[in-house]
PyMOL Python script that loads the backbone (N, CA, C, O; Angstrom):
from pymol import cmd

cmd.read_pdbstr("""\
ATOM      1  N   MET A   1       0.625  -1.771  -0.470  1.00  0.00           N
ATOM      2  CA  MET A   1      -0.021   0.054   0.129  1.00  0.00           C
ATOM      3  C   MET A   1       0.879   1.621  -0.391  1.00  0.00           C
ATOM      4  O   MET A   1       2.034   1.766   0.009  1.00  0.00           O
ATOM      5  N   THR A   2       0.375   2.462  -1.083  1.00  0.00           N
ATOM      6  CA  THR A   2       1.256   3.746  -0.455  1.00  0.00           C
ATOM      7  C   THR A   2       0.783   4.702   0.287  1.00  0.00           C
ATOM      8  O   THR A   2      -0.238   4.369   0.888  1.00  0.00           O
ATOM      9  N   THR A   3       1.012   5.383   0.406  1.00  0.00           N
ATOM     10  CA  THR A   3       0.856   7.240   0.969  1.00  0.00           C
ATOM     11  C   THR A   3       1.106   7.710  -0.249  1.00  0.00           C
ATOM     12  O   THR A   3       1.548   7.283  -1.316  1.00  0.00           O
ATOM     13  N   ALA A   4       0.407   9.446   0.525  1.00  0.00           N
ATOM     14  CA  ALA A   4       0.135  10.432  -0.643  1.00  0.00           C
ATOM     15  C   ALA A   4       1.512  10.742  -0.891  1.00  0.00           C
ATOM     16  O   ALA A   4       1.959  11.288  -1.899  1.00  0.00           O
ATOM     17  N   THR A   5       2.218  10.305   0.224  1.00  0.00           N
ATOM     18  CA  THR A   5       3.884  10.414  -0.128  1.00  0.00           C
ATOM     19  C   THR A   5       5.240   9.913  -0.549  1.00  0.00           C
ATOM     20  O   THR A   5       6.432  10.221  -0.553  1.00  0.00           O
ATOM     21  N   THR A   6       4.329   8.895  -0.929  1.00  0.00           N
ATOM     22  CA  THR A   6       5.038   7.477  -1.330  1.00  0.00           C
ATOM     23  C   THR A   6       5.636   8.435  -2.343  1.00  0.00           C
ATOM     24  O   THR A   6       5.232   9.569  -2.603  1.00  0.00           O
ATOM     25  N   VAL A   7       6.734   7.749  -2.907  1.00  0.00           N
ATOM     26  CA  VAL A   7       7.283   7.639  -4.874  1.00  0.00           C
ATOM     27  C   VAL A   7       7.048   7.333  -5.360  1.00  0.00           C
ATOM     28  O   VAL A   7       6.562   8.263  -6.004  1.00  0.00           O
ATOM     29  N   GLU A   8       6.753   6.008  -6.181  1.00  0.00           N
ATOM     30  CA  GLU A   8       6.506   4.681  -6.611  1.00  0.00           C
ATOM     31  C   GLU A   8       7.367   5.204  -8.096  1.00  0.00           C
ATOM     32  O   GLU A   8       7.402   6.247  -8.750  1.00  0.00           O
ATOM     33  N   PRO A   9       8.029   3.806  -8.195  1.00  0.00           N
ATOM     34  CA  PRO A   9       8.931   3.336  -8.756  1.00  0.00           C
ATOM     35  C   PRO A   9       9.296   4.090 -10.668  1.00  0.00           C
ATOM     36  O   PRO A   9      10.046   4.624 -11.486  1.00  0.00           O
ATOM     37  N   VAL A  10       7.749   3.394 -10.220  1.00  0.00           N
ATOM     38  CA  VAL A  10       7.699   3.598 -12.353  1.00  0.00           C
ATOM     39  C   VAL A  10       7.417   4.796 -12.288  1.00  0.00           C
ATOM     40  O   VAL A  10       7.942   5.227 -13.314  1.00  0.00           O
ATOM     41  N   TYR A  11       6.618   6.233 -11.436  1.00  0.00           N
ATOM     42  CA  TYR A  11       6.758   7.025 -12.325  1.00  0.00           C
ATOM     43  C   TYR A  11       8.629   8.020 -11.666  1.00  0.00           C
ATOM     44  O   TYR A  11       9.057   9.141 -11.941  1.00  0.00           O
ATOM     45  N   ARG A  12       8.960   7.383 -11.162  1.00  0.00           N
ATOM     46  CA  ARG A  12      10.277   8.695 -10.382  1.00  0.00           C
ATOM     47  C   ARG A  12      10.999   8.197 -11.713  1.00  0.00           C
ATOM     48  O   ARG A  12      11.832   8.966 -12.192  1.00  0.00           O
ATOM     49  N   LEU A  13      10.788   7.128 -12.280  1.00  0.00           N
ATOM     50  CA  LEU A  13      11.671   6.714 -13.650  1.00  0.00           C
ATOM     51  C   LEU A  13      10.909   7.650 -14.429  1.00  0.00           C
ATOM     52  O   LEU A  13      10.967   8.849 -14.157  1.00  0.00           O
ATOM     53  N   ILE A  14      10.180   7.206 -15.401  1.00  0.00           N
ATOM     54  CA  ILE A  14       9.577   8.184 -15.659  1.00  0.00           C
ATOM     55  C   ILE A  14       9.408   9.605 -16.124  1.00  0.00           C
ATOM     56  O   ILE A  14       9.158  10.375 -17.051  1.00  0.00           O
ATOM     57  N   GLY A  15       9.709   9.436 -14.872  1.00  0.00           N
ATOM     58  CA  GLY A  15       9.642  11.946 -14.375  1.00  0.00           C
ATOM     59  C   GLY A  15      11.234  10.991 -15.095  1.00  0.00           C
ATOM     60  O   GLY A  15      11.093  10.406 -16.169  1.00  0.00           O
ATOM     61  N   ALA A  16      12.364  10.960 -14.506  1.00  0.00           N
ATOM     62  CA  ALA A  16      13.485  10.873 -14.506  1.00  0.00           C
ATOM     63  C   ALA A  16      13.662  11.496 -16.222  1.00  0.00           C
ATOM     64  O   ALA A  16      13.826  12.671 -16.551  1.00  0.00           O
ATOM     65  N   LYS A  17      13.558  10.184 -17.197  1.00  0.00           N
ATOM     66  CA  LYS A  17      13.063  10.335 -18.433  1.00  0.00           C
ATOM     67  C   LYS A  17      12.894  12.099 -19.190  1.00  0.00           C
ATOM     68  O   LYS A  17      13.427  12.558 -20.199  1.00  0.00           O
ATOM     69  N   ILE A  18      12.142  12.603 -18.416  1.00  0.00           N
ATOM     70  CA  ILE A  18      11.124  13.393 -18.819  1.00  0.00           C
ATOM     71  C   ILE A  18      12.757  15.020 -18.736  1.00  0.00           C
ATOM     72  O   ILE A  18      13.425  15.566 -19.614  1.00  0.00           O
ATOM     73  N   GLU A  19      12.695  15.161 -17.180  1.00  0.00           N
ATOM     74  CA  GLU A  19      13.535  15.661 -17.081  1.00  0.00           C
ATOM     75  C   GLU A  19      14.911  16.035 -18.283  1.00  0.00           C
ATOM     76  O   GLU A  19      15.099  16.996 -19.029  1.00  0.00           O
ATOM     77  N   GLN A  20      15.744  14.685 -18.000  1.00  0.00           N
ATOM     78  CA  GLN A  20      17.061  14.372 -18.850  1.00  0.00           C
ATOM     79  C   GLN A  20      16.083  14.748 -20.117  1.00  0.00           C
ATOM     80  O   GLN A  20      16.408  15.918 -20.320  1.00  0.00           O
ATOM     81  N   THR A  21      15.541  14.575 -20.635  1.00  0.00           N
ATOM     82  CA  THR A  21      14.965  14.959 -22.322  1.00  0.00           C
ATOM     83  C   THR A  21      15.113  16.218 -22.465  1.00  0.00           C
ATOM     84  O   THR A  21      15.743  16.811 -23.340  1.00  0.00           O
ATOM     85  N   ARG A  22      14.288  16.797 -21.241  1.00  0.00           N
ATOM     86  CA  ARG A  22      13.372  18.144 -21.055  1.00  0.00           C
ATOM     87  C   ARG A  22      15.380  19.382 -21.139  1.00  0.00           C
ATOM     88  O   ARG A  22      15.762  20.280 -21.888  1.00  0.00           O
ATOM     89  N   ARG A  23      15.713  19.003 -20.508  1.00  0.00           N
ATOM     90  CA  ARG A  23      17.496  19.352 -20.516  1.00  0.00           C
ATOM     91  C   ARG A  23      18.645  19.784 -21.741  1.00  0.00           C
ATOM     92  O   ARG A  23      19.460  20.637 -22.092  1.00  0.00           O
ATOM     93  N   ALA A  24      17.949  18.347 -22.115  1.00  0.00           N
ATOM     94  CA  ALA A  24      19.191  17.854 -23.196  1.00  0.00           C
ATOM     95  C   ALA A  24      18.512  18.646 -24.302  1.00  0.00           C
ATOM     96  O   ALA A  24      18.918  18.461 -25.450  1.00  0.00           O
ATOM     97  N   LEU A  25      17.594  19.446 -24.102  1.00  0.00           N
ATOM     98  CA  LEU A  25      16.899  20.526 -24.918  1.00  0.00           C
ATOM     99  C   LEU A  25      16.698  21.604 -25.068  1.00  0.00           C
ATOM    100  O   LEU A  25      16.145  22.363 -25.864  1.00  0.00           O
ATOM    101  N   GLY A  26      17.720  21.614 -23.356  1.00  0.00           N
ATOM    102  CA  GLY A  26      17.187  23.362 -23.177  1.00  0.00           C
ATOM    103  C   GLY A  26      15.870  23.902 -22.861  1.00  0.00           C
ATOM    104  O   GLY A  26      15.514  25.080 -22.913  1.00  0.00           O
ATOM    105  N   TRP A  27      15.259  22.968 -22.556  1.00  0.00           N
ATOM    106  CA  TRP A  27      14.182  23.582 -22.214  1.00  0.00           C
ATOM    107  C   TRP A  27      13.642  24.269 -20.426  1.00  0.00           C
ATOM    108  O   TRP A  27      14.111  24.000 -19.320  1.00  0.00           O
ATOM    109  N   THR A  28      12.803  24.957 -20.718  1.00  0.00           N
ATOM    110  CA  THR A  28      12.687  24.859 -18.728  1.00  0.00           C
ATOM    111  C   THR A  28      11.588  24.596 -18.688  1.00  0.00           C
ATOM    112  O   THR A  28      10.928  24.950 -19.665  1.00  0.00           O
ATOM    113  N   GLN A  29      10.712  23.698 -17.317  1.00  0.00           N
ATOM    114  CA  GLN A  29       9.956  23.103 -16.760  1.00  0.00           C
ATOM    115  C   GLN A  29       8.933  23.919 -17.488  1.00  0.00           C
ATOM    116  O   GLN A  29       8.329  23.207 -18.290  1.00  0.00           O
ATOM    117  N   HIS A  30       8.540  25.128 -17.491  1.00  0.00           N
ATOM    118  CA  HIS A  30       7.589  26.609 -18.098  1.00  0.00           C
ATOM    119  C   HIS A  30       7.034  25.649 -19.341  1.00  0.00           C
ATOM    120  O   HIS A  30       5.940  25.085 -19.360  1.00  0.00           O
ATOM    121  N   ASP A  31       8.519  25.582 -20.841  1.00  0.00           N
ATOM    122  CA  ASP A  31       8.489  25.544 -21.665  1.00  0.00           C
ATOM    123  C   ASP A  31       8.041  24.230 -21.884  1.00  0.00           C
ATOM    124  O   ASP A  31       7.491  24.118 -22.980  1.00  0.00           O
ATOM    125  N   LEU A  32       8.076  23.419 -21.364  1.00  0.00           N
ATOM    126  CA  LEU A  32       7.745  21.818 -22.126  1.00  0.00           C
ATOM    127  C   LEU A  32       5.901  21.906 -20.967  1.00  0.00           C
ATOM    128  O   LEU A  32       5.064  21.009 -21.060  1.00  0.00           O
ATOM    129  N   ALA A  33       5.704  23.202 -19.993  1.00  0.00           N
ATOM    130  CA  ALA A  33       4.411  22.663 -20.076  1.00  0.00           C
ATOM    131  C   ALA A  33       3.413  23.722 -21.089  1.00  0.00           C
ATOM    132  O   ALA A  33       2.183  23.665 -21.107  1.00  0.00           O
ATOM    133  N   CYS A  34       4.080  24.484 -21.740  1.00  0.00           N
ATOM    134  CA  CYS A  34       3.427  25.004 -22.118  1.00  0.00           C
ATOM    135  C   CYS A  34       2.970  24.176 -23.675  1.00  0.00           C
ATOM    136  O   CYS A  34       1.885  24.449 -24.188  1.00  0.00           O
ATOM    137  N   ARG A  35       3.643  23.457 -24.139  1.00  0.00           N
ATOM    138  CA  ARG A  35       3.484  22.650 -24.898  1.00  0.00           C
ATOM    139  C   ARG A  35       2.984  21.808 -25.076  1.00  0.00           C
ATOM    140  O   ARG A  35       2.395  21.531 -26.121  1.00  0.00           O
ATOM    141  N   CYS A  36       3.106  20.848 -23.663  1.00  0.00           N
ATOM    142  CA  CYS A  36       1.673  19.569 -23.584  1.00  0.00           C
ATOM    143  C   CYS A  36       1.028  20.055 -22.796  1.00  0.00           C
ATOM    144  O   CYS A  36       1.017  19.272 -21.846  1.00  0.00           O
ATOM    145  N   GLY A  37       0.194  21.272 -22.476  1.00  0.00           N
ATOM    146  CA  GLY A  37      -0.639  21.910 -21.977  1.00  0.00           C
ATOM    147  C   GLY A  37      -1.216  21.805 -20.122  1.00  0.00           C
ATOM    148  O   GLY A  37      -2.163  22.162 -19.421  1.00  0.00           O
ATOM    149  N   LEU A  38       0.293  20.954 -19.996  1.00  0.00           N
ATOM    150  CA  LEU A  38       0.632  21.407 -18.361  1.00  0.00           C
ATOM    151  C   LEU A  38       0.299  22.665 -17.061  1.00  0.00           C
ATOM    152  O   LEU A  38      -0.108  23.774 -17.406  1.00  0.00           O
ATOM    153  N   THR A  39       0.444  22.449 -16.111  1.00  0.00           N
ATOM    154  CA  THR A  39       1.313  23.730 -14.957  1.00  0.00           C
ATOM    155  C   THR A  39       2.699  23.070 -15.362  1.00  0.00           C
ATOM    156  O   THR A  39       3.008  21.926 -15.697  1.00  0.00           O
ATOM    157  N   ARG A  40       3.407  24.246 -15.196  1.00  0.00           N
ATOM    158  CA  ARG A  40       5.375  24.144 -14.402  1.00  0.00           C
ATOM    159  C   ARG A  40       4.746  23.089 -13.262  1.00  0.00           C
ATOM    160  O   ARG A  40       4.789  21.862 -13.362  1.00  0.00           O
ATOM    161  N   ALA A  41       4.098  23.914 -12.054  1.00  0.00           N
ATOM    162  CA  ALA A  41       3.866  22.419 -10.774  1.00  0.00           C
ATOM    163  C   ALA A  41       3.667  20.908 -11.102  1.00  0.00           C
ATOM    164  O   ALA A  41       4.193  19.967 -10.508  1.00  0.00           O
ATOM    165  N   SER A  42       2.354  20.822 -12.719  1.00  0.00           N
ATOM    166  CA  SER A  42       2.473  19.823 -12.634  1.00  0.00           C
ATOM    167  C   SER A  42       4.340  18.626 -12.775  1.00  0.00           C
ATOM    168  O   SER A  42       4.680  17.633 -12.132  1.00  0.00           O
ATOM    169  N   ILE A  43       5.307  19.668 -14.283  1.00  0.00           N
ATOM    170  CA  ILE A  43       5.980  19.001 -14.829  1.00  0.00           C
ATOM    171  C   ILE A  43       6.841  19.505 -13.374  1.00  0.00           C
ATOM    172  O   ILE A  43       7.978  19.625 -13.828  1.00  0.00           O
ATOM    173  N   ALA A  44       6.882  19.665 -12.715  1.00  0.00           N
ATOM    174  CA  ALA A  44       7.976  19.527 -11.650  1.00  0.00           C
ATOM    175  C   ALA A  44       7.566  18.179 -10.600  1.00  0.00           C
ATOM    176  O   ALA A  44       8.352  17.236 -10.504  1.00  0.00           O
ATOM    177  N   ASN A  45       6.612  18.194 -10.041  1.00  0.00           N
ATOM    178  CA  ASN A  45       6.096  17.505  -9.676  1.00  0.00           C
ATOM    179  C   ASN A  45       6.209  15.381 -10.716  1.00  0.00           C
ATOM    180  O   ASN A  45       6.593  14.258 -10.389  1.00  0.00           O
ATOM    181  N   ILE A  46       5.478  16.171 -12.195  1.00  0.00           N
ATOM    182  CA  ILE A  46       5.635  14.807 -12.703  1.00  0.00           C
ATOM    183  C   ILE A  46       7.678  14.122 -12.767  1.00  0.00           C
ATOM    184  O   ILE A  46       7.899  12.911 -12.781  1.00  0.00           O
ATOM    185  N   GLU A  47       8.790  15.113 -12.794  1.00  0.00           N
ATOM    186  CA  GLU A  47       9.749  14.945 -12.106  1.00  0.00           C
ATOM    187  C   GLU A  47       9.931  14.208 -11.711  1.00  0.00           C
ATOM    188  O   GLU A  47      10.403  13.188 -12.212  1.00  0.00           O
ATOM    189  N   LEU A  48       9.594  14.433 -10.497  1.00  0.00           N
ATOM    190  CA  LEU A  48      10.115  14.168  -9.382  1.00  0.00           C
ATOM    191  C   LEU A  48       9.752  13.096  -8.912  1.00  0.00           C
ATOM    192  O   LEU A  48      10.401  12.515  -8.042  1.00  0.00           O
ATOM    193  N   GLY A  49       8.250  12.488  -9.592  1.00  0.00           N
ATOM    194  CA  GLY A  49       7.707  11.510  -9.535  1.00  0.00           C
ATOM    195  C   GLY A  49       6.555  11.521  -8.752  1.00  0.00           C
ATOM    196  O   GLY A  49       5.736  10.663  -9.080  1.00  0.00           O
ATOM    197  N   ARG A  50       6.352  11.991  -8.137  1.00  0.00           N
ATOM    198  CA  ARG A  50       4.770  12.450  -6.748  1.00  0.00           C
ATOM    199  C   ARG A  50       4.229  12.917  -7.700  1.00  0.00           C
ATOM    200  O   ARG A  50       4.142  14.034  -7.188  1.00  0.00           O
ATOM    201  N   GLN A  51       3.342  13.180  -9.581  1.00  0.00           N
ATOM    202  CA  GLN A  51       2.536  12.514  -9.357  1.00  0.00           C
ATOM    203  C   GLN A  51       2.697  12.136 -10.617  1.00  0.00           C
ATOM    204  O   GLN A  51       3.660  12.305 -11.364  1.00  0.00           O
ATOM    205  N   ARG A  52       0.966  11.242 -10.922  1.00  0.00           N
ATOM    206  CA  ARG A  52       0.773   9.938 -11.551  1.00  0.00           C
ATOM    207  C   ARG A  52       0.403  10.185 -12.632  1.00  0.00           C
ATOM    208  O   ARG A  52      -0.700  10.715 -12.768  1.00  0.00           O
ATOM    209  N   MET A  53       0.915   9.992 -13.345  1.00  0.00           N
ATOM    210  CA  MET A  53       0.519  10.180 -15.219  1.00  0.00           C
ATOM    211  C   MET A  53      -0.812   9.475 -15.798  1.00  0.00           C
ATOM    212  O   MET A  53      -0.848   8.252 -15.661  1.00  0.00           O
ATOM    213  N   MET A  54      -1.790  10.029 -16.360  1.00  0.00           N
ATOM    214  CA  MET A  54      -2.554   9.292 -17.248  1.00  0.00           C
ATOM    215  C   MET A  54      -1.556   8.808 -18.414  1.00  0.00           C
ATOM    216  O   MET A  54      -0.497   9.315 -18.782  1.00  0.00           O
ATOM    217  N   LEU A  55      -2.330   7.496 -18.947  1.00  0.00           N
ATOM    218  CA  LEU A  55      -1.494   7.435 -19.828  1.00  0.00           C
ATOM    219  C   LEU A  55      -1.577   8.949 -21.555  1.00  0.00           C
ATOM    220  O   LEU A  55      -0.803   9.133 -22.495  1.00  0.00           O
ATOM    221  N   HIS A  56      -3.051   9.721 -21.102  1.00  0.00           N
ATOM    222  CA  HIS A  56      -2.973  10.336 -22.852  1.00  0.00           C
ATOM    223  C   HIS A  56      -1.734  11.489 -22.218  1.00  0.00           C
ATOM    224  O   HIS A  56      -1.140  12.094 -23.111  1.00  0.00           O
ATOM    225  N   THR A  57      -1.319  11.822 -20.791  1.00  0.00           N
ATOM    226  CA  THR A  57      -0.380  12.742 -20.134  1.00  0.00           C
ATOM    227  C   THR A  57       0.589  12.119 -20.533  1.00  0.00           C
ATOM    228  O   THR A  57       1.570  12.827 -20.762  1.00  0.00           O
ATOM    229  N   ILE A  58       0.687  11.206 -20.686  1.00  0.00           N
ATOM    230  CA  ILE A  58       1.868  10.477 -21.189  1.00  0.00           C
ATOM    231  C   ILE A  58       2.508  10.798 -23.283  1.00  0.00           C
ATOM    232  O   ILE A  58       3.475  10.506 -23.987  1.00  0.00           O
ATOM    233  N   GLU A  59       1.610  11.304 -23.370  1.00  0.00           N
ATOM    234  CA  GLU A  59       1.644  10.843 -25.062  1.00  0.00           C
ATOM    235  C   GLU A  59       1.252  12.635 -25.057  1.00  0.00           C
ATOM    236  O   GLU A  59       1.761  13.370 -25.904  1.00  0.00           O
ATOM    237  N   ASP A  60       0.539  13.035 -24.263  1.00  0.00           N
ATOM    238  CA  ASP A  60       0.600  14.383 -25.038  1.00  0.00           C
ATOM    239  C   ASP A  60       2.114  15.522 -24.430  1.00  0.00           C
ATOM    240  O   ASP A  60       2.166  16.746 -24.556  1.00  0.00           O
ATOM    241  N   VAL A  61       2.807  14.935 -24.015  1.00  0.00           N
ATOM    242  CA  VAL A  61       4.149  14.710 -23.225  1.00  0.00           C
ATOM    243  C   VAL A  61       5.856  14.861 -24.267  1.00  0.00           C
ATOM    244  O   VAL A  61       6.750  15.686 -24.455  1.00  0.00           O
ATOM    245  N   ALA A  62       5.388  13.153 -24.783  1.00  0.00           N
ATOM    246  CA  ALA A  62       6.262  13.015 -25.980  1.00  0.00           C
ATOM    247  C   ALA A  62       5.520  13.419 -27.166  1.00  0.00           C
ATOM    248  O   ALA A  62       6.419  13.643 -27.977  1.00  0.00           O
ATOM    249  N   ILE A  63       4.293  13.669 -27.805  1.00  0.00           N
ATOM    250  CA  ILE A  63       4.201  14.408 -28.827  1.00  0.00           C
ATOM    251  C   ILE A  63       4.921  15.970 -28.821  1.00  0.00           C
ATOM    252  O   ILE A  63       5.075  16.617 -29.857  1.00  0.00           O
ATOM    253  N   ALA A  64       5.251  16.359 -27.727  1.00  0.00           N
ATOM    254  CA  ALA A  64       5.310  17.353 -27.005  1.00  0.00           C
ATOM    255  C   ALA A  64       7.035  17.604 -27.447  1.00  0.00           C
ATOM    256  O   ALA A  64       7.602  18.673 -27.673  1.00  0.00           O
ATOM    257  N   PHE A  65       7.506  16.429 -27.466  1.00  0.00           N
ATOM    258  CA  PHE A  65       9.547  16.326 -27.583  1.00  0.00           C
ATOM    259  C   PHE A  65       9.076  16.075 -28.568  1.00  0.00           C
ATOM    260  O   PHE A  65      10.057  16.150 -29.308  1.00  0.00           O
ATOM    261  N   GLN A  66       7.942  15.716 -29.418  1.00  0.00           N
ATOM    262  CA  GLN A  66       8.098  15.136 -31.122  1.00  0.00           C
ATOM    263  C   GLN A  66       9.140  13.405 -30.533  1.00  0.00           C
ATOM    264  O   GLN A  66      10.310  13.158 -30.827  1.00  0.00           O
ATOM    265  N   THR A  67       8.016  12.353 -29.524  1.00  0.00           N
ATOM    266  CA  THR A  67       8.687  10.871 -30.203  1.00  0.00           C
ATOM    267  C   THR A  67       7.578  10.563 -29.891  1.00  0.00           C
ATOM    268  O   THR A  67       6.631  11.327 -30.082  1.00  0.00           O
ATOM    269  N   THR A  68       7.452   9.408 -29.357  1.00  0.00           N
ATOM    270  CA  THR A  68       6.185   8.733 -28.733  1.00  0.00           C
ATOM    271  C   THR A  68       6.333   8.146 -27.905  1.00  0.00           C
ATOM    272  O   THR A  68       7.519   7.924 -27.666  1.00  0.00           O
ATOM    273  N   PRO A  69       4.870   7.253 -26.535  1.00  0.00           N
ATOM    274  CA  PRO A  69       5.139   7.210 -25.635  1.00  0.00           C
ATOM    275  C   PRO A  69       6.387   6.383 -25.254  1.00  0.00           C
ATOM    276  O   PRO A  69       7.054   6.540 -24.231  1.00  0.00           O
ATOM    277  N   LYS A  70       6.619   5.398 -26.323  1.00  0.00           N
ATOM    278  CA  LYS A  70       7.218   4.166 -26.416  1.00  0.00           C
ATOM    279  C   LYS A  70       8.829   4.394 -25.799  1.00  0.00           C
ATOM    280  O   LYS A  70       9.487   3.483 -25.298  1.00  0.00           O
ATOM    281  N   PHE A  71       9.293   5.793 -25.951  1.00  0.00           N
ATOM    282  CA  PHE A  71      10.782   6.151 -25.486  1.00  0.00           C
ATOM    283  C   PHE A  71      10.715   6.170 -23.941  1.00  0.00           C
ATOM    284  O   PHE A  71      11.574   5.527 -23.337  1.00  0.00           O
ATOM    285  N   PHE A  72       9.594   6.979 -23.113  1.00  0.00           N
ATOM    286  CA  PHE A  72       9.601   7.470 -21.860  1.00  0.00           C
ATOM    287  C   PHE A  72       8.886   5.651 -21.280  1.00  0.00           C
ATOM    288  O   PHE A  72       9.186   5.434 -20.106  1.00  0.00           O
ATOM    289  N   LEU A  73       8.221   4.705 -21.822  1.00  0.00           N
ATOM    290  CA  LEU A  73       8.327   3.636 -21.491  1.00  0.00           C
ATOM    291  C   LEU A  73       9.283   2.680 -21.496  1.00  0.00           C
ATOM    292  O   LEU A  73       9.122   1.562 -21.008  1.00  0.00           O
ATOM    293  N   ARG A  74      10.312   3.077 -22.045  1.00  0.00           N
ATOM    294  CA  ARG A  74      10.937   1.650 -22.546  1.00  0.00           C
ATOM    295  C   ARG A  74      12.037   1.972 -21.325  1.00  0.00           C
ATOM    296  O   ARG A  74      12.396   2.986 -20.726  1.00  0.00           O
ATOM    297  N   GLY A  75      12.603  -0.433 -21.261  1.00  0.00           N
ATOM    298  CA  GLY A  75      12.964  -0.105 -20.033  1.00  0.00           C
ATOM    299  C   GLY A  75      12.770  -0.033 -18.482  1.00  0.00           C
ATOM    300  O   GLY A  75      13.448  -0.284 -17.486  1.00  0.00           O
ATOM    301  N   ILE A  76      11.682   0.368 -18.725  1.00  0.00           N
ATOM    302  CA  ILE A  76      10.997   0.378 -16.529  1.00  0.00           C
ATOM    303  C   ILE A  76      10.525  -0.354 -16.360  1.00  0.00           C
ATOM    304  O   ILE A  76       9.991  -0.343 -15.251  1.00  0.00           O
ATOM    305  N   TRP A  77      10.321  -1.398 -17.082  1.00  0.00           N
ATOM    306  CA  TRP A  77       9.620  -2.827 -16.613  1.00  0.00           C
ATOM    307  C   TRP A  77      10.757  -3.794 -16.846  1.00  0.00           C
ATOM    308  O   TRP A  77      11.236  -3.689 -17.975  1.00  0.00           O
ATOM    309  N   LEU A  78      11.229  -4.566 -16.192  1.00  0.00           N
ATOM    310  CA  LEU A  78      12.086  -5.714 -16.851  1.00  0.00           C
ATOM    311  C   LEU A  78      11.621  -7.359 -17.364  1.00  0.00           C
ATOM    312  O   LEU A  78      12.458  -8.109 -17.866  1.00  0.00           O
TER     313      LEU A  78
END
""", "prot")
cmd.dss("prot")
cmd.show_as("cartoon", "prot")
cmd.util.cbc("prot")
cmd.orient("prot")
């Protein structure tokens, strides 16, 4: 059972990939938020793994990066 303060590994890993990609492009959290229709605070929480992402949100982020959701999900599960 997880609590509100527990960070689930899958969300931490996806968030880290999102942050790494964003930084590689030289984008701020605000830049990414504007490109995918989220708030800067949501991007910050996603990158830290504190906010769960629905599949359509992963797709929105992938589209903003001109990639696919598979890019962010690859390697997450063994």
